[in-house]
N, C-alpha and C positions, 0 to 999 in steps of 0.2 A: 764866955765859956761855950764850947760847942754843945749841941744837943742833937741826938738822933731821934727823929720823929718817925714812928712806925705806924702803919695802918694795916690792921689785920682784916682781911675780907672774909666774911661769913664765919667767924670763929666758933659760932654755935653749931654750924652744920659741917664745915670742912675742917674737922679736927679729930680724925680717928686714928692717926698714926703717931700719937704723942707729939703733935705739932706744937703744942704749947711749950714743949721743951726747947724748941728753936728760939722762940721769943724770949724765954727766960735766959738762955745762954747769951743772946745779944745784950739783954739788960745788964747781966752781971759783968760782962766784959767792958761795957761802957762805964758802969759804976766804978769798977776797979781802976779806971783811968781818969776818973773825975769828969767824964762826959755825961751830961744830962741825958735822960732817956724818957720818952713818953710814948704811950701806945693808945691808939684810938681804934675804933672798929667801924665797919660799914657792912650792914646786913642787907637782906632782901628789901628792895624798894627804896633804899637810901642812896641819895646822890653821893658821888665820890668827888672830893676836892682834888683836882690834879696838882695843886700846889701845897696840899696840906700835909704831906709826908715826904720823907727822904727815902723810905723803903716801904714798899707795898708787898704784903705777904698773903699767899693763898695756899692753904693746906689741902689735904685729901679728904674725900667723903664717900659715903655710900652712893649707889646709883641713883636712888630717888632724890637725895639731897643734891647730888651733882647736876641732875636735870634742872632742879629749881634754880641753882646758881648759874648754870649755863644760860638760861633764858634771861636772868637778871643782868648778867655780865653783858650780854648782847644788846639788851634793850635799855638798860639804865646806866651802865658804867663804862661801856666800851670807849666812847670818845674821851672820857677823862683819863682812862688808862693809857690810851695812845698819847695824849698830851703829856702825861707824866713821863712816859718812856722817852718821848721826843726831847724833853728838857734834861734827860740824863738821870732821872730817879731810878733807883734799883727796884726791880720787880722780881721777886723770887716765888716760884710756884712749884709745889711738890706733889707728885703723884697725880691725884685727881685734878688738882689745880693746874698742873702741867698740861694735862690732856685738853684743857680749855684755852690754852694760849694760842692754838693754831686756828685753822679754818673751820674745822668741824670734828665731831666725835660721833662715829657711827655706832649706835647702841641698839643692836637688834634691828627692828624695822624703823626705828626713830633716828633721825640725824640731828644731834644737838649742835647749835651754832657755837662757834668759838669767837674769841676776841679778835683774831686776825693779827695779833702782835708779831707772830712768827709764821714762817712758811712750813706748815706741817699739817698732817691729818692723822687721826687716830681711829682705829676700827676695833670694836670689841670682838675678840676671837672666841669661837666655840671650842678651841683646843685648850689644853691644860694651861692654867695660870703660870706666869713666870715668877717664880718664888725662890728666894734664897739670898745669901750674903753676896755682896757685889763690891767690886773695886774698879775704879776707872782712873785713867791718867788724864789730867787736865793741864792746859797752859793758859792760865788767866792773864798772866803778864808775859810779854814776849821773852822767849828763851828760858822761862822758868817752868819746869814741869813738876807737878806734885800729884799726889794720890788722894782721891776722895773715896771713902769707904762707907758702906751703909747696908741697908736691906731693901729688897724690892719685892713687891707682891702686887702684880697687876695682870688683868685679863686683856687689857687693851694692847694693841700693837701700834706703835707710833712710827710714822714714816716721814722723814724730813724731805722737803721739796728742794729744788735746785738753789733757792735763795736762802736756805737755812744752814747754819753751822752747828755741828754737834758740840755739846759741852765737853765731852771727852771720849776717849777710846776705852772700850771695855777690856779690862785685864782678866777679871773673873766675873761670871754672872751672865745675865742675858742682855741687859740694856734695853734700848727702845723697843726692839722686836725679836731679839734672839737670833737675828740673821746677819745684819750688816755690820755688827761690831761697834755701833755708835751708842752713846748714852746721853740723854738730855739734849738741850738746845741752848744756844746763846746768841743773843743779838745785842751787842753793847752791854748795857747793864740789865737787860732782860734775860733771866735764867730760869729754865725749867728742867726738872730732873725727877726720876723715879726713886731716887735714894731717900730713904727715911729711916725711922727707927729710934729717935729722930736724927736728922742729918747733922746739925751743927754741934751738938755735944760730942759727936764722934770725930769732928773735924773742926776744932777750934780755930785753926789757922784760916779756914774758909770764912768763919764768922768775922774775923778781923778784916779779911779782904772786903767783905760786904760793907762793913762799917766805913772803911777807908773810901770805897767807891761811892757810898751814899752821901758822905760828907765832903768828898773831894779833898781828903787829907792825904798826906804822905804816909810813910810807914809808921804804924802806931808803936808806941813804946812797948817793949817786951814785958811779958808777965811771967811769973813763976808757973810754968805750964807742965810741971812734972805729971800731975794727975791727968791732965788733958792729953799729954803725949801717950800715957799708958792706955787711955780709952781709945785713942786712934790706933795704936799698935794692936790692941785687942780686936778692933773691927777689921783691921787688915788681915790678921791671923785667921779670923773667922771666915774671911773670903778666900784664904789660901794665898795671900800676897805678902 
């Protein structure tokens, strides 16, 4: 029997945007398909096993907590995360976690180190926060375009480098920086996004895609997703899409 092994990084610190809801949704959709599910955690100072999970998850946090996690990621977990990504494990980072996927996060006079998993930098802006409902168009599988909907609330402006690919195109909302029309980043199975609220309960199809990618499965058996479809439609309507 298949098992989805999830490792949540800093669940006690990076968990301010209902991030636990993303893990619960993954668990439920596995259980409904008789796929075993297990979740472990890795906190400050704890070594990360690059082979210990199929999906690694980093949520969002306050500035102080993000500072602590940034240093720990760079000094303790960086090599393991790179090894996990290189073998095809899924790494999903939301909001504050997303900002730590790149080279650095400029936070006032301090430059926080990133993991260097993707080519991007983030700078905390003194201008108004980018807040509101958001919808983006993504193409996770060739030729198949779908919509992810959620909520964004970030003061950082993320700028992708020449070697980075955005996760999607902004339909409504601000996205990475409110200027270039891009949202998130994707490098293989490494995905970062500002969408939360939480993300997966509003986009159950995306949760299924993550499970398929993490386990190397084909298309999962369909579920009765009438309620999930309603939640997705509500999120899209809230964003005006």
